[in-house]
N, C-alpha and C positions, 0 to 999 in steps of 0.2 A: 571701554566707555560706559559711562553711567546712564543710566535711564532716567530722565527727569520726573518721567511719570509715575515712577514707583515711588516719589516722594509726596505725591498727592492724595489727599484721603478725600477731597471734593473736588469735583470738575465744573468749570462753566461748559456750556455746550462746545464751544468753539474748541476748548482743550479736549474736550471727549472725542471730537471728530479728529484732531490732530493726533491722539493717542490711539484711536482706532485704525487710522488710514496710515499713519507713519507720516503724513504730509502737513508740514509745519506752513510753508509757502508754496501754494501750486504754482509750477512753472508751465506745465502743459495744459491743454484743453482736457485731456483725458483726467488729470490730477484734479483741475478745477471740478470738472463734471463729477468725479468721485466723492471728493469733499462736499461737494454741495448737496447730491444726494443722501449721504449719510446724516449731514446737519438739518435737513428737511425731516428725513426718517425719525430722528431722534425728537425734534420740536413737535413733531405730530403725535408720537408717542409720548410725550410729556402732557402735552394739551389733552391726550384721551385718557390718561391715566395708567397706560401700560409701563410708562417709565417714570417710577416714583422721582419727584425732586421738589427741592424745596423753593419756592418761589417768593421772593420778597419784592414788594413795590414801595420804592423810594420816590417821595415828591420832590421835584426839582423846579427850578425856576429860570427861564432863559430870558434874559435881559437884551433888547433891541432898542437902539435910538432911532428916532422916528424924525421925518423932515429933511429939508435939503442941507446938503453939507455944504457950507461955505467956506469959501477961502479965508482961512486965518494965520495967523502969525504963528511962527515957531514958540512953544510954551503956552499958547493962548487955549484955554480949555474949551471944550465942546458943550456947549449949553444947549444942545437939543433934547427934548424931552426923552425919557426912559420909559418904555412900554415893558411890563413884565409878562409873560407867556408860560403860565404854569404847566408841568406836564409830569407824569409819572415814568418813572425808569424801572423796569423789571429785571430784577437780578435773578437768575437762575442758577443752583448749585445742583450737582448729581451725586450723590455717595458713590463712592468706588464698588461697594460691595453691590449697589443696584445698576450700575452701570456694567459690572462684571456679568450679573444675572442676565441682564438684558441681551447683552452680546452672546450669551450662550443659548438663549433662548431663540435667537434669530438667527443662529448658525454663523455669527461673524467671528471670524478668528481676529485676535487683537493681540498680537505678541509683546507690544509695549504696555498693556495693561496687567499682564501677566509677569510681574518682575520674578516671581518664585519657580516659573517655567525653566525646565532643564533644557538648555540650548544644544547640549552634546548631543548629537544625532545617533552616535552609537548606543549611548546610554538609554536613550528613547526607544530605539529599536529593541534593545535587551528587555526594557519594560513591558514593550507590546509582546513580545515573545513569551515572556513569563506570563502574563494576563492570559494569553491564548492557550498556553500548556494548562493552566488552571481551569480554564473554562472547558478545555476538551476533555479534561479529567473528570469534571464534574456532570459535563451534558453529554458526553461523546461526539462524534464528529458528524452532525448533520450537514455540514457545508455551513458557508456564510447565510444563506437566506433562512437556514433552519435554527442556527446557533444563535442568531440575533434576538429572535424573540423570546426564547430560552432564558437568555442574559437578561433581556429587560423584566420579564417577569419576575426573577429572581431579585433583582435589585429593588424592583417595586415592593416586594415583599419584606426587603430589609429597609424600607423606608429611603432609598436612594434614588434620586429624580434623574434617570438616563433612559433617553428615548431610543428607538429601534434604529432610526436612522442616523444617531451619532454613533451606535455601536457597529453599523454597517460601514461607516465611514472610517473607523478604526481598523476593523476587519479587513477591509479594502486597502488600507494603508499598509497593513501587515502582509497581505499578499502580494503588493508591490516590493516591500523589503525581501520577500523570499524570492521573486523571481529575478532580482538585482543580484543577489547572493548565490544563485544556483547557475 
């Protein structure tokens, strides 16, 4: 199956919510609530500047006929006066890179935004094990709590943005893999 979100470089907020949650049309109250919470968070972070977005304001006019509708014959024109109501439409676009960064900073997993992610669980497990083996070789075996700060400090020295919580998450995932295979 083709992931349609991998084709987009710019997202409207609604598309971003769909890509993050995987919910296109909410069917249950839980799905509706989940989509609504993510959308309100996205919009709040756009307003506060935490999530960079391009906001374009487009002037529009809505026309409305006023007066009493009279009965008229088929094909007879409606001669009521028209009033124009000007308004501004906001078009918000979020760049893929900014959305990916925002998801990572907030710890939001979004597999539909990461088309390059490897979906093969065996390959992912092998990469996690390889990473752990290299970390143990470099830092010794101080356990999950002791290993995470050392890896984070080394990553920071190398200019890699990687938090201790993220490292602990992957180390715990690796522990779960080991207990399943043991």
